[in-house]
N, C-alpha and C positions, 0 to 999 in steps of 0.2 A: 769477648770482643772479637769482631770479624776481622778479616785481612784488610778491608779498606780502612776500617778505624785504626789498625796498627800502623798502616802506611801513613795516615795523616798524622798519627801521633809522632812518628819518627821524623816526618818532614818538618813538624812544628819545632821539635827539639833541635834539628839541624839549623833551623832559621834563627832560634834563640842563641846558639852557640857562636861565638866569635871565632873567626878563622885566623889561627896563628900557629906557631911552632909547638906551643904547649897543648893545643887541642887537635892537633893533626892526628894523633893516635886515636882519640875518641871518635872523631869524625869518620875515620876509616871503618871502625866497627859499625857505625850507624849506616854507612853507605852499603857495606856488605849485607846487613840485616835488610835494608830497603830493596836491594836487588833480589833477595831471596824471595821476599813477600810478593813483589811485583811478578816474579816468575810463577809463583803459586796462583796469583790471581788470573793470569792468562791461561792456565790449565783448565780443561774442561771439568766441571764437577760431576756430571753425570754422563752415562754412556747411552742415553736414549737418543734416538734419531728423531727429535722433535720436529713439528711442522714449522712452516715459515719458509720464505723465499730465501735461499742461501746465495752465496757468491761463488758457486763451483764453476768458474769459467775456465775451460780448457785452454792451456797455454799454446798459442799457435804463432806462425810467423818466425821471424829471425830475432825479434827482441820484444820485450814487453815494457810498455810505459804506463805508469798509473797516475791519474789525475786526483789530486787530494786537495780539499779545502773546505771552508765553511759554506753553508747553503748560499745559493743565489750569488755566486762569484763569476759564473760563466763557463763552468766545466762542460755542461751539455752543449752549449752553443759552440765551443771550441771543438768538440767531437764532431758535431754536425758540419763545421767548416772544413775540417782537415780530412775527413774520411766520408765515405758514402753511406754511413749509417746516420739515421735521424734519431737523435735522443730528444725526448720530450723536454721543452723548457717553457717556463711560465714566470709571471711576475711574483708568484708567491714562493715561499721557501719549501725545501724538501720535495721537489718535484721528482727527483730520481730517487727510487727506493731500492734498487738493486744495481749490481754491476752490469754495465752495458758495454760491450766490446765493439771496437771498430778496427779497420785496417788502414793503416797510413802507408801508402806505397811512395818510395823515394830512392832514386838511383838503383833500381832493381832490387831493393830490400823491402820486405813486407814487415812493418812494424805494427804489433798490436797495441792499440790505445784503449784504455780501460777508464770509462767514466764511473767512479765510485760515488756513492751517496755522500751528502755533506756531513761533515762530522761536527760534534759539538764539544764544548769544554768537559773534560771528564770521560772522553772516549776511551782512554787506556783502561778506565775502570768498568768499561762495558756499557756506558750511557750511550743511547741513540744508535744501537748496532755497531758501536765503535769497535768492538773485537773483530767483527767480520771484516770491517773495513781495513784495519791495520793488518790483519792476517793475510789479506789479499795484497796489500802493498808490499808485503815482505817477499812476495814472488816476483816482484817487478826488477827489471834491470836498470830503470831510471824512473825517478819520481818528479812529477811536475806538481809544485805546490802553487795552486791558483789563489791569488790575492786581489782584494778589490783596492785599486789605487786611491779611490776617494776615502778609505778608511785609514785608521792609524797603524803604526807598526806593531801594535800590540797583537794583532791577528797573526802575524808571522811568529811572534815569539811563543803564543799559545800553541800554534801548530807544531812548532819545533820541540816543545815540551811534551806534547802527547806522543809523538813518534819516538822520542828519546826514552820515554817511560816503557815502551813496549819493545825496546831493544833495537830499533832502527837508527843507525848512525849516518847522519847525512854529511856528504862530501868529506868523509874521513877515511883514512887507511887503517887496515888491521894492525894493531901494534905488533912490533917485531919482538915478540916474546914467545919462547918455546916452553911449554908445560907438559911434562910427562910423569904420570903416576908409576909407582913401583911397590913392591910388597914389603920391603924391609930397607933399612939404611937412613931413616929420618929424612929431613928436609935439607936439600942442597941448593943454595941460591948462588949463581954466577952472573956477574954483570961486566959488559965490556965498556959501559960508559958510567959516569957518576950520576947518582940519582938525586936530583934537587927538588923534585915535587912530591916525593914520598921517601920512605926509608925502609931498611930491611926489617926493623921490628914490626912496622905496620903490615908488612907483607906477611910475615910469619903468623901474626894474629889473625889476618884474614883467612889464611889457610886453615888455621885451627877453627875458625868458625864455621868453615865448610867440611870439618872433620877429615882434613887432608894432613896426615901425619908422616907420610912417605911419599916424597916426589922430588923430582929435579925441575929447576926453574932457571932458564937462561934468558937474560935481559939484555937486549942489544940497542935499546933506545931509552932516552929519559922519558919514562911513562909516569902518568898520574895513578892515584889510587883508583880511580873510576875505570881507567883503561885496564889495570890489572884485574879488577873484578870482572870486566868483560871477557878477558881471556879465560878466566876460570869457568865462567858460565858456558861460554863457547857456543851460544846460540845467537850472538849478535849478528845483524845484517849490516854490512857496509855498502850503502847504495848512493850512487851520484844524484844530485838534486839540482833542478832549475827552479828559481822562484819566478813565476810569471805574473805580472802585474797587469790585470785587465782593466778596462773602462778608462784608459789614458785620455780619451776625448773629453773627459769631464774634469780634468785638472789643468793646471797652467803649464806652460812650457818648462818653466824653472823647476817645478816638482818632477815633471817627467824626466828631465835631464839628470837630476839628482838620483833618481831611482835607477835609470838606465846605467849609471856608472858603478853601481854596486856590483860586487862579485856574484857570479853564478845568477845573474838576474836578466830577464827579458821583459820589455814592456810592449803591450799590445792592445788592440781594441777589437774584440770579436764582433761587435755590432757593425763596425765600419770596415773590417777585414784588414786593419793596419798592422803591419809588421809580422804577419803570419808566416811569410816565406822565411824571414830570418829565424823565426822560432823553430821551424821545421830544420833548418840548417843546424841550428845549436843542438837540437835533439840528436841529429846525426853524429855531431862531433862528440857529444857526451857519451854516446853509446860506443864509440870507437869500434865500429865494425870494420871488418876486413872482407873485401870481395874477392873470391877466388873463382876463376873461369876454368872450366874443364876443357880439355883438348884431345881429340882423338889422334892416333898416330898418323902422321902425314897430312893432317888437315889443320885449318885454321881454328883457332879457339872460339868457342861459342860465347859472344859477348853480350847475348840477349838475356841469358838466364844464369846470373851468378849464384854461387853458394856463399852466403854471408855468414861469417863467423864472429864470435865474441872473442875478447881478448883472453889469451891462455887456452884457446882451443888447440886440438891436436889433429894430425892427419886422419886419425880414426874418426874424429868428428865429421871431417869432410866426407869419408866413406859413408858413414851412417845417414849423412844428408842427402847423398845420392840413392843408396839402398843399403838396407841393413845387412844383407848377405854379402856385400862387397868386402867388409873389413876381414872376414874370415880367411879369404883367399888373396889378400893383398899382400905384395911382395916389396915394391919400392915406389918412390915418388920422384917425378922430375918437376922442378919448381923454376919458373921464370919471373922476372920482375923488369919493369921499365928502367932504363938507364938513370932517369932523374931520381928515382926512389930506390935504386938498387941497394944501396948501403943500408938504408933504414929497413927495407923489406927483407934483406938477407938476415939482419940481426933478429928481426921478428920472426921469420920463418925458421931460422936456425933453432930458436928456442921452442917453436911448436913442434918441428919434426923430431928434434933429438929427445923431447919428452915422451915419445913412443918408441921404445927400444926395438920393436920388430920392424921398424922402417928404416931402410937405407935410402939416401937421396943424393941427388947431383944438381948443383945450382948452374944456371946458365943465363947470361944476359940476353935479353929480348932484343935482338938487332934488326927485327923485321923479316927475317928469312924463315 
């Protein structure tokens, strides 16, 4: 029996099992097995560098945004509308056969926009070059799931299932759980909150199924069994996501208003160019980029060419963004923020700068002098 058959067998058994307190322990074991088989399925089976067009697109710019969706939902048209790259689009499906990059320039930032081939149901198992598509999506800082507003919500559910199966967690935060291996001492589980969605017995059984008999586990939030398995595997990607409904010119105003009010959702029409400016603004907000302007001593800051940073970046990242040799001889940083955002920026930059121990800094309010 192959891995795909084993996965289907476990999924069928989970579907037959009723979810209650008595079956929680058994379901936990099945979920651990399912996660292990899915991880094996995504691993390459051969070391040959076989032919075919790959998706090896070099990451460039300040951030990467991946377009994912079923065929013929408007991904190529959106890329052509928002960037200077012309991606082939036609009335038939599977027009795009490889990843096509474009550059979206907004507020001084260069954002790489990737048009990925349309995926089909079963992409997580390798159907329709699905493995290459989801592997490229894992490198993105933001995922745009393109949906057809004229079709049912089933398309959204299927895409979420495919991405979840390959370890991509959409609009979720990493569980606040610390897991540390050790050589002796057995299993030690400490928790600061009561667990209502799982129990210690299930956690110990999952650890045993992964052959982990000596480790320390610190749980700081009420997690589920799936979230604990994600922590153990350690390869999950937590990526923000926007659901973009295209072709709103073909539905009623009531339907469009209902879709637009959903969380993490933007409604557009690529054909008519409707609401594209708002989509770009939402992309900027979701990426949460910080613009840093460099300043020579005794001169005004250069406001034309900012250094854009992701959340959690350090001063060393700024140095490497200017030149790789700058960080080795770097001594200290002076940081200014405007009066309106001084409190927020001071807190953010305090965490950025203190995370690099070699840097000393001084904060000063930008009073125009």
